[in-house]
N, C-alpha and C positions, 0 to 999 in steps of 0.2 A: 498611558497616553497611546492613542492609535498612531498609525503611520503618518497621517497628515494632520494630527492635532498639534496645536501650538501651546507654548507655555503661556499661562495667564499674564495679562498686562501687569506692569509694576503698580502696586497699590499706591494711590495718590499720597497717602501718609508717609510712604517710604521714598517718595520721589525727591531727589536732591534738588537744590536751587540751580537749575540748568540755565546756561546763558541763552540768549535769543537764538543763536545759530547752532545750538547743541541739541543732539537727539540721542535717546537711549538705544543702544545696540543690543545689549544683553544684560541680564541681572540674575542674581541668585541670593537667597537668604543665607546669612552667615550663622554659624553655630547650629543650635537646635531649632532655629526658626521662631523662637518665642521671645521676641524683643531684642535679639542680639544684633539686629540691623541687617542691611543688605549691602552687597557689593554690586556696583553699577558701572558698566562699561559704556562710555559714550564716544561719539566721534572725536571729542576733544581730550578725553582722559579717563581716569579711573577714580570713582568715588568709593571711599572705604569707610566702614562704620567708625564713628567717633571722630572723624576728620571733618572740619567745617568747609574745607576747600578740596577741589578735585586735584589729583596728581596728574599733570600732563604726561602723555605717553613718553615724552623725552626726559621726564624726571624720574623714570623708573629704571634703575640700573639692572635689576634682575627680577624676573617673575618665573616661579617654578610651580608646576601643577603635579601633585603626587597621585592624582586619581581620586583624592578625597579632600585635600587641602591645597589652597592657593597661598603661596608665600611670596610676598612682594618686598623688595629691598629698594626703598626710595633713595634718591640722591640728596645730599645736604650741601649747600654752597658753603665753601670754606673761605674763599676769597675771590675777588674779581680782578682779573688781569686784563691787559690790553687785548681785546678781541676774544677772550674766552674766560671761563670760570674754572677754578679748581674746586672739585667736588669730592666728597667722601661718602661712604655708605652710612645711611641711617640704620638703626636697628631693623632687622627684618620683621615683617608683620605677617602672621599666619591666620588664615580664616578657613574653618571647616565649612565646606559647601555640600550640603546633603543632596540637593537637586541642582547641579551646576549648569545644566543646559549648554548653551553656546558660550557661556562666559569664559571658560579657560581658552577656548579657541580664539575668541575675540582679543583677549589680553595678549596671547602669544603673537597673533598676527599684527596687532597694533604696535606693540613694543618693538618687534622685529622690523616692521616697516618704518619706524621712526629713525632707525640707524642708517645713516648715509655713508659713514666712514668710521672705522675703528682699527686701531693698530697699537700693539704693545711695544714699548721701547725701553731700553735701559737708560737710566739717568744716573748721575753721580750718587752713589750710596744706595741705589735701589732701582726701581722701575716704575713706569706709569703707563696708562692707557690714554691715548689721544682719541677723542670721538667727536663726530659731527652728527647732530641729530636734527631731524625735521620736527618742527613744532607745528602741531595741528592748527590750521587757520592763519599761519604766519608765513610769509615768503622768506626764503633764505634758510641758513643752517645755524644752529646753536652749537658752539664749540666748547668742549670741556676736556679737562685732564683729571684723571683719577689716579693718585699715586698708590702703589702697593703698600700694605702695612710695613712700618719700619723705615720707609723712605723719608729722609729729612725734608719734608715738604716746605719748610720755611727757610731753607738754605738758599742763598742767592745763586749758587752754581746750579742747583737743581731747577730753580725757577727760570734761570737764563736758558737752560737746555730745553725746558718745557716751552718757553717762548719761541725758541728756534724750531722745535718740532711742530708746533701748531702752525707757525708761518709756512713751513715747508709743506705740511699737509694741505693747508688752504690753497697754496700755489698749485699743488698737484691736482687738486679737485676742482679748481676754478674752471668754469666753462671757457672754451677757446673762443676768441673773438671771431665772428664770421665775416 
């Protein structure tokens, strides 16, 4: 491609079922490009081959670009607490991108931009990360706690400390009344 040439448009057959207010930002064929699907970044999230629904940017715990492969670790909701969710890592999904174009940049920028607050804290028997994420197209923040492996996430003392940590973080990040 020349200096000012653009990547071809996403083929209609590969286009995911976008919402009315959703637009494609970047895409890349996954695998060898022969029917392995496409990875599509939109303003609302990431469409991955084999998944019927988009992952919102706030639902991606980690995205790593190796220069050839994009590895995405989605969040899985473990339980709903008062004002936040406890999440855990889903298995990482890796996609070979032969012609990645702008896709890795868009993924990194969008995942990073979704993080409004993140802090690692000790809790009884382990540790956890309190995070507030911006949800594309929604006002306010989505709060989560992700416990480190081995932390007794169902222990009442751990959950009470997580409740306290989230409440403190929310208070510290709340906009001041003018």
